[in-house]
PDB file of N, CA, C and O in Angstrom:
ATOM      1  N   MET A   1    -109.146 111.170  18.107  1.00  0.00           N
ATOM      2  CA  MET A   1    -110.257 110.297  17.566  1.00  0.00           C
ATOM      3  C   MET A   1    -111.121 109.860  18.498  1.00  0.00           C
ATOM      4  O   MET A   1    -110.739 109.111  19.398  1.00  0.00           O
ATOM      5  N   SER A   2    -112.453 110.297  18.387  1.00  0.00           N
ATOM      6  CA  SER A   2    -113.512 109.413  19.756  1.00  0.00           C
ATOM      7  C   SER A   2    -113.738 108.163  19.155  1.00  0.00           C
ATOM      8  O   SER A   2    -113.206 107.899  18.077  1.00  0.00           O
ATOM      9  N   ALA A   3    -114.606 107.216  19.842  1.00  0.00           N
ATOM     10  CA  ALA A   3    -114.786 106.072  19.007  1.00  0.00           C
ATOM     11  C   ALA A   3    -115.991 106.482  18.372  1.00  0.00           C
ATOM     12  O   ALA A   3    -116.430 105.778  17.462  1.00  0.00           O
ATOM     13  N   SER A   4    -116.646 107.609  18.745  1.00  0.00           N
ATOM     14  CA  SER A   4    -117.509 107.832  17.416  1.00  0.00           C
ATOM     15  C   SER A   4    -117.828 107.693  16.416  1.00  0.00           C
ATOM     16  O   SER A   4    -118.950 107.728  15.912  1.00  0.00           O
ATOM     17  N   GLU A   5    -116.350 107.426  15.800  1.00  0.00           N
ATOM     18  CA  GLU A   5    -115.464 108.170  14.613  1.00  0.00           C
ATOM     19  C   GLU A   5    -115.027 106.970  14.058  1.00  0.00           C
ATOM     20  O   GLU A   5    -114.844 106.836  12.848  1.00  0.00           O
ATOM     21  N   ARG A   6    -114.851 106.087  14.887  1.00  0.00           N
ATOM     22  CA  ARG A   6    -114.254 104.877  14.291  1.00  0.00           C
ATOM     23  C   ARG A   6    -115.593 103.882  14.256  1.00  0.00           C
ATOM     24  O   ARG A   6    -116.738 104.081  14.662  1.00  0.00           O
ATOM     25  N   SER A   7    -114.854 102.485  13.468  1.00  0.00           N
ATOM     26  CA  SER A   7    -115.605 101.464  12.892  1.00  0.00           C
ATOM     27  C   SER A   7    -115.164 100.411  13.617  1.00  0.00           C
ATOM     28  O   SER A   7    -114.303 100.424  14.496  1.00  0.00           O
ATOM     29  N   ARG A   8    -116.172  98.953  12.964  1.00  0.00           N
ATOM     30  CA  ARG A   8    -115.427  97.739  13.418  1.00  0.00           C
ATOM     31  C   ARG A   8    -114.890  97.017  12.325  1.00  0.00           C
ATOM     32  O   ARG A   8    -115.789  96.564  11.617  1.00  0.00           O
ATOM     33  N   PHE A   9    -113.796  96.757  11.950  1.00  0.00           N
ATOM     34  CA  PHE A   9    -113.059  96.222  10.520  1.00  0.00           C
ATOM     35  C   PHE A   9    -113.023  94.822  11.212  1.00  0.00           C
ATOM     36  O   PHE A   9    -112.501  94.621  12.308  1.00  0.00           O
ATOM     37  N   LEU A  10    -113.583  93.963  10.513  1.00  0.00           N
ATOM     38  CA  LEU A  10    -113.378  92.607  10.377  1.00  0.00           C
ATOM     39  C   LEU A  10    -111.575  92.153   9.910  1.00  0.00           C
ATOM     40  O   LEU A  10    -111.458  92.593   8.766  1.00  0.00           O
ATOM     41  N   VAL A  11    -110.833  91.789  10.137  1.00  0.00           N
ATOM     42  CA  VAL A  11    -109.407  91.181   9.804  1.00  0.00           C
ATOM     43  C   VAL A  11    -108.789  89.800   9.838  1.00  0.00           C
ATOM     44  O   VAL A  11    -108.901  89.136  10.869  1.00  0.00           O
ATOM     45  N   LEU A  12    -108.279  89.420   9.008  1.00  0.00           N
ATOM     46  CA  LEU A  12    -107.876  88.101   9.180  1.00  0.00           C
ATOM     47  C   LEU A  12    -106.389  87.759   8.731  1.00  0.00           C
ATOM     48  O   LEU A  12    -106.041  87.830   7.552  1.00  0.00           O
ATOM     49  N   ASP A  13    -105.541  87.384   9.763  1.00  0.00           N
ATOM     50  CA  ASP A  13    -104.222  87.345   9.663  1.00  0.00           C
ATOM     51  C   ASP A  13    -104.340  85.806   8.886  1.00  0.00           C
ATOM     52  O   ASP A  13    -104.673  84.754   9.432  1.00  0.00           O
ATOM     53  N   ASP A  14    -104.000  85.988   7.587  1.00  0.00           N
ATOM     54  CA  ASP A  14    -103.383  84.740   6.823  1.00  0.00           C
ATOM     55  C   ASP A  14    -102.345  84.146   6.748  1.00  0.00           C
ATOM     56  O   ASP A  14    -101.629  84.458   5.797  1.00  0.00           O
ATOM     57  N   TYR A  15    -101.740  82.836   7.901  1.00  0.00           N
ATOM     58  CA  TYR A  15    -100.652  82.543   7.507  1.00  0.00           C
ATOM     59  C   TYR A  15    -100.262  81.515   6.517  1.00  0.00           C
ATOM     60  O   TYR A  15     -99.220  80.861   6.508  1.00  0.00           O
ATOM     61  N   GLY A  16    -101.282  81.468   5.658  1.00  0.00           N
ATOM     62  CA  GLY A  16    -100.486  80.396   4.539  1.00  0.00           C
ATOM     63  C   GLY A  16    -101.707  78.655   4.955  1.00  0.00           C
ATOM     64  O   GLY A  16    -102.489  78.193   4.125  1.00  0.00           O
ATOM     65  N   THR A  17    -101.583  78.311   5.788  1.00  0.00           N
ATOM     66  CA  THR A  17    -102.566  76.939   5.797  1.00  0.00           C
ATOM     67  C   THR A  17    -103.473  77.106   6.637  1.00  0.00           C
ATOM     68  O   THR A  17    -104.051  76.094   7.035  1.00  0.00           O
ATOM     69  N   GLY A  18    -103.850  78.339   7.129  1.00  0.00           N
ATOM     70  CA  GLY A  18    -105.009  78.776   7.599  1.00  0.00           C
ATOM     71  C   GLY A  18    -105.312  80.440   8.131  1.00  0.00           C
ATOM     72  O   GLY A  18    -105.197  81.341   7.300  1.00  0.00           O
ATOM     73  N   GLY A  19    -105.610  80.684   9.222  1.00  0.00           N
ATOM     74  CA  GLY A  19    -105.895  82.044   9.452  1.00  0.00           C
ATOM     75  C   GLY A  19    -106.413  82.543  10.865  1.00  0.00           C
ATOM     76  O   GLY A  19    -106.928  81.711  11.612  1.00  0.00           O
ATOM     77  N   ILE A  20    -106.317  83.633  11.194  1.00  0.00           N
ATOM     78  CA  ILE A  20    -107.163  83.819  12.629  1.00  0.00           C
ATOM     79  C   ILE A  20    -107.855  85.409  11.924  1.00  0.00           C
ATOM     80  O   ILE A  20    -107.475  86.354  11.233  1.00  0.00           O
ATOM     81  N   TRP A  21    -108.902  85.002  12.527  1.00  0.00           N
ATOM     82  CA  TRP A  21    -110.117  86.449  12.377  1.00  0.00           C
ATOM     83  C   TRP A  21    -110.109  87.160  13.780  1.00  0.00           C
ATOM     84  O   TRP A  21    -109.962  86.652  14.892  1.00  0.00           O
ATOM     85  N   PHE A  22    -110.259  88.160  13.512  1.00  0.00           N
ATOM     86  CA  PHE A  22    -110.373  89.506  14.585  1.00  0.00           C
ATOM     87  C   PHE A  22    -111.357  90.510  14.028  1.00  0.00           C
ATOM     88  O   PHE A  22    -111.467  90.872  12.856  1.00  0.00           O
ATOM     89  N   VAL A  23    -112.060  90.897  15.096  1.00  0.00           N
ATOM     90  CA  VAL A  23    -112.125  92.508  14.879  1.00  0.00           C
ATOM     91  C   VAL A  23    -111.873  93.755  15.495  1.00  0.00           C
ATOM     92  O   VAL A  23    -112.339  94.025  16.602  1.00  0.00           O
ATOM     93  N   LEU A  24    -110.813  94.914  14.527  1.00  0.00           N
ATOM     94  CA  LEU A  24    -110.425  95.895  15.334  1.00  0.00           C
ATOM     95  C   LEU A  24    -111.249  96.884  15.478  1.00  0.00           C
ATOM     96  O   LEU A  24    -112.093  96.828  14.584  1.00  0.00           O
ATOM     97  N   LEU A  25    -111.389  97.642  16.079  1.00  0.00           N
ATOM     98  CA  LEU A  25    -111.651  99.143  16.374  1.00  0.00           C
ATOM     99  C   LEU A  25    -110.829 100.055  15.836  1.00  0.00           C
ATOM    100  O   LEU A  25    -109.746 100.159  16.412  1.00  0.00           O
ATOM    101  N   ALA A  26    -111.035 100.842  14.780  1.00  0.00           N
ATOM    102  CA  ALA A  26    -110.308 101.694  14.039  1.00  0.00           C
ATOM    103  C   ALA A  26    -110.797 102.843  13.572  1.00  0.00           C
ATOM    104  O   ALA A  26    -111.996 102.947  13.830  1.00  0.00           O
ATOM    105  N   SER A  27    -110.214 104.025  12.810  1.00  0.00           N
ATOM    106  CA  SER A  27    -110.650 104.859  12.182  1.00  0.00           C
ATOM    107  C   SER A  27    -110.748 104.824  10.505  1.00  0.00           C
ATOM    108  O   SER A  27    -111.471 105.476   9.752  1.00  0.00           O
ATOM    109  N   SER A  28    -109.394 103.465  10.126  1.00  0.00           N
ATOM    110  CA  SER A  28    -109.673 103.606   9.021  1.00  0.00           C
ATOM    111  C   SER A  28    -108.771 101.991   8.320  1.00  0.00           C
ATOM    112  O   SER A  28    -108.197 101.292   9.155  1.00  0.00           O
ATOM    113  N   LYS A  29    -108.743 101.631   7.099  1.00  0.00           N
ATOM    114  CA  LYS A  29    -108.154 100.349   6.898  1.00  0.00           C
ATOM    115  C   LYS A  29    -106.482 101.109   7.092  1.00  0.00           C
ATOM    116  O   LYS A  29    -105.785 100.643   7.993  1.00  0.00           O
ATOM    117  N   GLU A  30    -106.133 101.801   6.572  1.00  0.00           N
ATOM    118  CA  GLU A  30    -105.083 102.529   6.203  1.00  0.00           C
ATOM    119  C   GLU A  30    -104.704 102.773   7.858  1.00  0.00           C
ATOM    120  O   GLU A  30    -103.654 102.250   8.230  1.00  0.00           O
ATOM    121  N   GLU A  31    -105.264 103.312   8.571  1.00  0.00           N
ATOM    122  CA  GLU A  31    -104.799 102.973  10.238  1.00  0.00           C
ATOM    123  C   GLU A  31    -103.969 101.903  10.880  1.00  0.00           C
ATOM    124  O   GLU A  31    -102.966 102.039  11.581  1.00  0.00           O
ATOM    125  N   ILE A  32    -104.724 100.571  10.417  1.00  0.00           N
ATOM    126  CA  ILE A  32    -104.935  99.670  10.467  1.00  0.00           C
ATOM    127  C   ILE A  32    -103.687  98.857   9.725  1.00  0.00           C
ATOM    128  O   ILE A  32    -103.123  97.997  10.401  1.00  0.00           O
ATOM    129  N   HIS A  33    -103.221  99.098   8.334  1.00  0.00           N
ATOM    130  CA  HIS A  33    -101.924  98.435   7.760  1.00  0.00           C
ATOM    131  C   HIS A  33    -101.336  99.462   8.678  1.00  0.00           C
ATOM    132  O   HIS A  33    -100.795  98.755   9.528  1.00  0.00           O
ATOM    133  N   GLU A  34    -101.149 100.532   8.966  1.00  0.00           N
ATOM    134  CA  GLU A  34    -100.081 101.188   9.633  1.00  0.00           C
ATOM    135  C   GLU A  34     -99.372 100.472  10.007  1.00  0.00           C
ATOM    136  O   GLU A  34     -98.215 100.304   9.621  1.00  0.00           O
ATOM    137  N   VAL A  35    -100.103  99.761  11.063  1.00  0.00           N
ATOM    138  CA  VAL A  35    -100.085  99.198  12.657  1.00  0.00           C
ATOM    139  C   VAL A  35     -99.640  97.657  12.242  1.00  0.00           C
ATOM    140  O   VAL A  35     -98.577  97.081  12.472  1.00  0.00           O
ATOM    141  N   LEU A  36    -101.064  97.099  11.409  1.00  0.00           N
ATOM    142  CA  LEU A  36    -100.547  95.426  11.052  1.00  0.00           C
ATOM    143  C   LEU A  36     -99.780  95.456   9.756  1.00  0.00           C
ATOM    144  O   LEU A  36    -100.961  95.656   9.471  1.00  0.00           O
ATOM    145  N   PRO A  37     -98.985  95.465   8.613  1.00  0.00           N
ATOM    146  CA  PRO A  37     -98.799  95.643   7.713  1.00  0.00           C
ATOM    147  C   PRO A  37     -99.427  94.349   6.720  1.00  0.00           C
ATOM    148  O   PRO A  37     -99.539  94.650   5.532  1.00  0.00           O
ATOM    149  N   THR A  38     -99.806  93.067   7.074  1.00  0.00           N
ATOM    150  CA  THR A  38     -99.633  92.140   6.571  1.00  0.00           C
ATOM    151  C   THR A  38    -100.990  91.146   6.679  1.00  0.00           C
ATOM    152  O   THR A  38    -101.011  89.922   6.546  1.00  0.00           O
ATOM    153  N   VAL A  39    -102.333  92.229   7.017  1.00  0.00           N
ATOM    154  CA  VAL A  39    -103.653  91.426   7.743  1.00  0.00           C
ATOM    155  C   VAL A  39    -104.201  91.897   6.158  1.00  0.00           C
ATOM    156  O   VAL A  39    -103.699  92.675   5.347  1.00  0.00           O
ATOM    157  N   THR A  40    -105.338  91.143   6.108  1.00  0.00           N
ATOM    158  CA  THR A  40    -106.664  91.530   5.284  1.00  0.00           C
ATOM    159  C   THR A  40    -107.268  92.266   6.143  1.00  0.00           C
ATOM    160  O   THR A  40    -107.307  92.040   7.352  1.00  0.00           O
ATOM    161  N   VAL A  41    -107.889  93.400   5.441  1.00  0.00           N
ATOM    162  CA  VAL A  41    -109.114  94.316   5.974  1.00  0.00           C
ATOM    163  C   VAL A  41    -110.432  94.095   5.504  1.00  0.00           C
ATOM    164  O   VAL A  41    -110.488  94.305   4.293  1.00  0.00           O
ATOM    165  N   TYR A  42    -111.450  93.772   5.969  1.00  0.00           N
ATOM    166  CA  TYR A  42    -112.695  93.498   5.312  1.00  0.00           C
ATOM    167  C   TYR A  42    -113.332  95.023   5.818  1.00  0.00           C
ATOM    168  O   TYR A  42    -113.220  95.506   6.945  1.00  0.00           O
ATOM    169  N   PRO A  43    -114.030  95.619   4.639  1.00  0.00           N
ATOM    170  CA  PRO A  43    -115.087  97.138   4.790  1.00  0.00           C
ATOM    171  C   PRO A  43    -115.525  96.836   6.043  1.00  0.00           C
ATOM    172  O   PRO A  43    -115.583  95.682   6.470  1.00  0.00           O
ATOM    173  N   PRO A  44    -115.988  98.276   6.954  1.00  0.00           N
ATOM    174  CA  PRO A  44    -117.166  97.598   8.015  1.00  0.00           C
ATOM    175  C   PRO A  44    -118.551  97.414   8.080  1.00  0.00           C
ATOM    176  O   PRO A  44    -119.329  98.368   8.075  1.00  0.00           O
ATOM    177  N   GLY A  45    -118.949  96.104   8.149  1.00  0.00           N
ATOM    178  CA  GLY A  45    -120.226  95.651   7.678  1.00  0.00           C
ATOM    179  C   GLY A  45    -119.918  94.903   6.718  1.00  0.00           C
ATOM    180  O   GLY A  45    -120.844  94.876   5.907  1.00  0.00           O
ATOM    181  N   SER A  46    -118.805  94.093   6.327  1.00  0.00           N
ATOM    182  CA  SER A  46    -119.099  93.328   5.265  1.00  0.00           C
ATOM    183  C   SER A  46    -118.005  91.572   5.778  1.00  0.00           C
ATOM    184  O   SER A  46    -117.291  91.460   6.774  1.00  0.00           O
ATOM    185  N   ARG A  47    -118.188  90.806   5.014  1.00  0.00           N
ATOM    186  CA  ARG A  47    -117.774  90.011   5.873  1.00  0.00           C
ATOM    187  C   ARG A  47    -117.740  88.824   4.448  1.00  0.00           C
ATOM    188  O   ARG A  47    -118.474  89.038   3.483  1.00  0.00           O
ATOM    189  N   PRO A  48    -116.965  87.808   4.478  1.00  0.00           N
ATOM    190  CA  PRO A  48    -117.210  87.047   2.904  1.00  0.00           C
ATOM    191  C   PRO A  48    -118.274  86.185   3.545  1.00  0.00           C
ATOM    192  O   PRO A  48    -118.675  85.865   4.664  1.00  0.00           O
ATOM    193  N   ASP A  49    -118.652  85.863   1.620  1.00  0.00           N
ATOM    194  CA  ASP A  49    -119.955  85.318   1.951  1.00  0.00           C
ATOM    195  C   ASP A  49    -120.183  83.877   2.564  1.00  0.00           C
ATOM    196  O   ASP A  49    -121.308  83.397   2.706  1.00  0.00           O
ATOM    197  N   TRP A  50    -119.171  83.320   2.866  1.00  0.00           N
ATOM    198  CA  TRP A  50    -119.034  81.892   3.546  1.00  0.00           C
ATOM    199  C   TRP A  50    -119.640  82.153   5.214  1.00  0.00           C
ATOM    200  O   TRP A  50    -120.362  81.363   5.823  1.00  0.00           O
ATOM    201  N   MET A  51    -119.124  83.482   5.731  1.00  0.00           N
ATOM    202  CA  MET A  51    -118.845  83.885   7.358  1.00  0.00           C
ATOM    203  C   MET A  51    -120.741  84.049   7.199  1.00  0.00           C
ATOM    204  O   MET A  51    -121.351  84.734   6.377  1.00  0.00           O
ATOM    205  N   SER A  52    -121.374  83.059   8.420  1.00  0.00           N
ATOM    206  CA  SER A  52    -122.154  83.516   8.842  1.00  0.00           C
ATOM    207  C   SER A  52    -122.617  84.528   9.959  1.00  0.00           C
ATOM    208  O   SER A  52    -121.922  84.562  10.975  1.00  0.00           O
ATOM    209  N   GLU A  53    -123.805  85.422   9.875  1.00  0.00           N
ATOM    210  CA  GLU A  53    -123.581  86.369  11.116  1.00  0.00           C
ATOM    211  C   GLU A  53    -123.471  85.857  12.898  1.00  0.00           C
ATOM    212  O   GLU A  53    -123.239  86.516  13.911  1.00  0.00           O
ATOM    213  N   GLU A  54    -123.803  84.168  12.648  1.00  0.00           N
ATOM    214  CA  GLU A  54    -123.309  83.338  14.212  1.00  0.00           C
ATOM    215  C   GLU A  54    -121.775  83.599  13.989  1.00  0.00           C
ATOM    216  O   GLU A  54    -121.119  84.004  14.949  1.00  0.00           O
ATOM    217  N   MET A  55    -121.304  83.436  13.047  1.00  0.00           N
ATOM    218  CA  MET A  55    -119.572  83.349  13.257  1.00  0.00           C
ATOM    219  C   MET A  55    -119.031  84.497  13.483  1.00  0.00           C
ATOM    220  O   MET A  55    -118.040  84.593  14.207  1.00  0.00           O
ATOM    221  N   LEU A  56    -119.676  85.678  12.818  1.00  0.00           N
ATOM    222  CA  LEU A  56    -118.869  87.047  13.186  1.00  0.00           C
ATOM    223  C   LEU A  56    -119.135  87.319  14.273  1.00  0.00           C
ATOM    224  O   LEU A  56    -118.344  87.743  15.116  1.00  0.00           O
ATOM    225  N   GLY A  57    -120.399  87.094  14.426  1.00  0.00           N
ATOM    226  CA  GLY A  57    -120.359  87.442  16.435  1.00  0.00           C
ATOM    227  C   GLY A  57    -119.766  86.790  17.039  1.00  0.00           C
ATOM    228  O   GLY A  57    -119.035  87.316  17.879  1.00  0.00           O
ATOM    229  N   ASP A  58    -119.787  85.515  16.924  1.00  0.00           N
ATOM    230  CA  ASP A  58    -118.502  84.804  17.994  1.00  0.00           C
ATOM    231  C   ASP A  58    -116.929  85.226  17.594  1.00  0.00           C
ATOM    232  O   ASP A  58    -116.050  85.170  18.454  1.00  0.00           O
ATOM    233  N   ILE A  59    -116.732  85.520  16.647  1.00  0.00           N
ATOM    234  CA  ILE A  59    -115.066  86.474  16.611  1.00  0.00           C
ATOM    235  C   ILE A  59    -115.648  87.545  17.605  1.00  0.00           C
ATOM    236  O   ILE A  59    -115.265  87.748  18.758  1.00  0.00           O
ATOM    237  N   GLU A  60    -116.447  88.055  17.061  1.00  0.00           N
ATOM    238  CA  GLU A  60    -116.109  89.880  18.104  1.00  0.00           C
ATOM    239  C   GLU A  60    -116.504  89.521  19.274  1.00  0.00           C
ATOM    240  O   GLU A  60    -116.439  90.443  20.088  1.00  0.00           O
ATOM    241  N   ALA A  61    -116.925  88.452  19.720  1.00  0.00           N
ATOM    242  CA  ALA A  61    -117.146  88.082  21.211  1.00  0.00           C
ATOM    243  C   ALA A  61    -115.507  87.576  22.198  1.00  0.00           C
ATOM    244  O   ALA A  61    -115.026  87.710  23.324  1.00  0.00           O
ATOM    245  N   ARG A  62    -115.125  86.866  20.675  1.00  0.00           N
ATOM    246  CA  ARG A  62    -114.002  86.429  21.313  1.00  0.00           C
ATOM    247  C   ARG A  62    -112.576  86.986  21.084  1.00  0.00           C
ATOM    248  O   ARG A  62    -111.707  86.687  21.903  1.00  0.00           O
ATOM    249  N   ARG A  63    -112.260  87.811  19.979  1.00  0.00           N
ATOM    250  CA  ARG A  63    -111.397  88.524  19.417  1.00  0.00           C
ATOM    251  C   ARG A  63    -111.631  89.849  18.771  1.00  0.00           C
ATOM    252  O   ARG A  63    -111.799  90.059  17.570  1.00  0.00           O
ATOM    253  N   SER A  64    -111.617  90.649  19.682  1.00  0.00           N
ATOM    254  CA  SER A  64    -112.531  92.026  19.693  1.00  0.00           C
ATOM    255  C   SER A  64    -110.657  92.801  20.763  1.00  0.00           C
ATOM    256  O   SER A  64    -110.214  92.492  21.869  1.00  0.00           O
ATOM    257  N   PHE A  65    -110.103  93.849  19.659  1.00  0.00           N
ATOM    258  CA  PHE A  65    -109.704  94.979  19.881  1.00  0.00           C
ATOM    259  C   PHE A  65    -109.428  96.022  19.121  1.00  0.00           C
ATOM    260  O   PHE A  65    -109.441  96.251  17.912  1.00  0.00           O
ATOM    261  N   ASP A  66    -109.076  96.837  20.461  1.00  0.00           N
ATOM    262  CA  ASP A  66    -108.566  98.658  20.052  1.00  0.00           C
ATOM    263  C   ASP A  66    -107.425  98.168  19.210  1.00  0.00           C
ATOM    264  O   ASP A  66    -106.702  97.180  19.340  1.00  0.00           O
ATOM    265  N   ILE A  67    -107.467  99.390  18.061  1.00  0.00           N
ATOM    266  CA  ILE A  67    -106.016  99.650  17.167  1.00  0.00           C
ATOM    267  C   ILE A  67    -105.347  99.927  18.618  1.00  0.00           C
ATOM    268  O   ILE A  67    -104.520  99.159  19.108  1.00  0.00           O
ATOM    269  N   ASP A  68    -105.838 101.216  19.304  1.00  0.00           N
ATOM    270  CA  ASP A  68    -105.079 101.800  20.423  1.00  0.00           C
ATOM    271  C   ASP A  68    -104.385 101.299  21.326  1.00  0.00           C
ATOM    272  O   ASP A  68    -103.390 101.775  21.872  1.00  0.00           O
ATOM    273  N   GLY A  69    -105.207  99.742  21.604  1.00  0.00           N
ATOM    274  CA  GLY A  69    -104.529  99.012  22.918  1.00  0.00           C
ATOM    275  C   GLY A  69    -104.758  97.402  22.720  1.00  0.00           C
ATOM    276  O   GLY A  69    -105.434  96.649  23.421  1.00  0.00           O
ATOM    277  N   LEU A  70    -103.980  97.103  21.540  1.00  0.00           N
ATOM    278  CA  LEU A  70    -103.732  95.855  21.035  1.00  0.00           C
ATOM    279  C   LEU A  70    -102.906  95.136  21.826  1.00  0.00           C
ATOM    280  O   LEU A  70    -101.835  95.651  22.146  1.00  0.00           O
ATOM    281  N   PRO A  71    -103.199  93.976  22.235  1.00  0.00           N
ATOM    282  CA  PRO A  71    -102.356  92.748  23.561  1.00  0.00           C
ATOM    283  C   PRO A  71    -100.719  92.806  23.007  1.00  0.00           C
ATOM    284  O   PRO A  71    -100.100  93.066  21.975  1.00  0.00           O
ATOM    285  N   SER A  72    -100.514  92.465  24.146  1.00  0.00           N
ATOM    286  CA  SER A  72     -99.177  92.420  23.885  1.00  0.00           C
ATOM    287  C   SER A  72     -98.907  90.463  24.002  1.00  0.00           C
ATOM    288  O   SER A  72     -99.000  89.681  24.948  1.00  0.00           O
ATOM    289  N   SER A  73     -98.593  90.304  22.709  1.00  0.00           N
ATOM    290  CA  SER A  73     -98.469  88.240  22.658  1.00  0.00           C
ATOM    291  C   SER A  73     -97.488  88.222  21.375  1.00  0.00           C
ATOM    292  O   SER A  73     -96.962  89.153  20.765  1.00  0.00           O
ATOM    293  N   ASP A  74     -97.444  87.128  21.228  1.00  0.00           N
ATOM    294  CA  ASP A  74     -95.948  86.781  20.511  1.00  0.00           C
ATOM    295  C   ASP A  74     -96.818  86.521  18.587  1.00  0.00           C
ATOM    296  O   ASP A  74     -96.448  86.226  17.451  1.00  0.00           O
ATOM    297  N   TRP A  75     -97.930  86.831  19.225  1.00  0.00           N
ATOM    298  CA  TRP A  75     -99.180  86.837  17.640  1.00  0.00           C
ATOM    299  C   TRP A  75     -99.035  87.820  16.949  1.00  0.00           C
ATOM    300  O   TRP A  75     -98.621  87.965  15.799  1.00  0.00           O
ATOM    301  N   MET A  76     -99.629  88.946  18.186  1.00  0.00           N
ATOM    302  CA  MET A  76     -99.713  90.380  17.503  1.00  0.00           C
ATOM    303  C   MET A  76     -98.225  90.785  17.595  1.00  0.00           C
ATOM    304  O   MET A  76     -98.042  91.713  16.807  1.00  0.00           O
ATOM    305  N   ASN A  77     -96.982  90.423  18.312  1.00  0.00           N
ATOM    306  CA  ASN A  77     -96.156  91.057  17.753  1.00  0.00           C
ATOM    307  C   ASN A  77     -95.377  90.884  16.232  1.00  0.00           C
ATOM    308  O   ASN A  77     -94.817  91.636  15.435  1.00  0.00           O
ATOM    309  N   ARG A  78     -95.566  90.011  16.291  1.00  0.00           N
ATOM    310  CA  ARG A  78     -95.160  89.078  15.217  1.00  0.00           C
ATOM    311  C   ARG A  78     -96.243  89.689  13.744  1.00  0.00           C
ATOM    312  O   ARG A  78     -95.727  89.670  12.627  1.00  0.00           O
ATOM    313  N   LEU A  79     -97.559  90.140  13.890  1.00  0.00           N
ATOM    314  CA  LEU A  79     -97.962  91.192  12.858  1.00  0.00           C
ATOM    315  C   LEU A  79     -97.739  92.252  13.289  1.00  0.00           C
ATOM    316  O   LEU A  79     -97.707  92.780  12.177  1.00  0.00           O
ATOM    317  N   LYS A  80     -97.596  92.864  13.788  1.00  0.00           N
ATOM    318  CA  LYS A  80     -96.645  94.365  13.551  1.00  0.00           C
ATOM    319  C   LYS A  80     -95.690  94.427  13.154  1.00  0.00           C
ATOM    320  O   LYS A  80     -95.601  95.254  12.247  1.00  0.00           O
ATOM    321  N   GLU A  81     -94.384  93.660  13.512  1.00  0.00           N
ATOM    322  CA  GLU A  81     -93.540  93.531  13.140  1.00  0.00           C
ATOM    323  C   GLU A  81     -93.868  93.432  11.029  1.00  0.00           C
ATOM    324  O   GLU A  81     -93.207  94.062  10.204  1.00  0.00           O
ATOM    325  N   GLY A  82     -94.818  92.650  10.769  1.00  0.00           N
ATOM    326  CA  GLY A  82     -94.990  92.735   9.519  1.00  0.00           C
ATOM    327  C   GLY A  82     -94.741  91.088   9.124  1.00  0.00           C
ATOM    328  O   GLY A  82     -94.993  90.711   7.979  1.00  0.00           O
ATOM    329  N   ARG A  83     -94.290  90.256  10.026  1.00  0.00           N
ATOM    330  CA  ARG A  83     -93.966  89.230   9.562  1.00  0.00           C
ATOM    331  C   ARG A  83     -95.244  87.592   9.271  1.00  0.00           C
ATOM    332  O   ARG A  83     -96.105  87.252  10.083  1.00  0.00           O
ATOM    333  N   PRO A  84     -95.095  87.232   8.578  1.00  0.00           N
ATOM    334  CA  PRO A  84     -96.109  86.585   7.954  1.00  0.00           C
ATOM    335  C   PRO A  84     -96.416  85.434   9.001  1.00  0.00           C
ATOM    336  O   PRO A  84     -97.308  84.616   8.775  1.00  0.00           O
TER     337      PRO A  84
END
């Protein structure tokens, strides 16, 4: 699938007492949940009402990933395994 057929999704790893926000380039919410089953996925172009455009821009600048090239880290490995 080409990058032009994919969208940027806002994603939340909610670990109970807080959460980590990030952006994923993927073809669908379903594709994301196949790889990261426990995350919350917002449709492209949407965000929580309380989140400003500036906050979203900061998240995208600091934590954007391609679903096909996720980093290897303890945090990402935990998400891939479906552990909260």
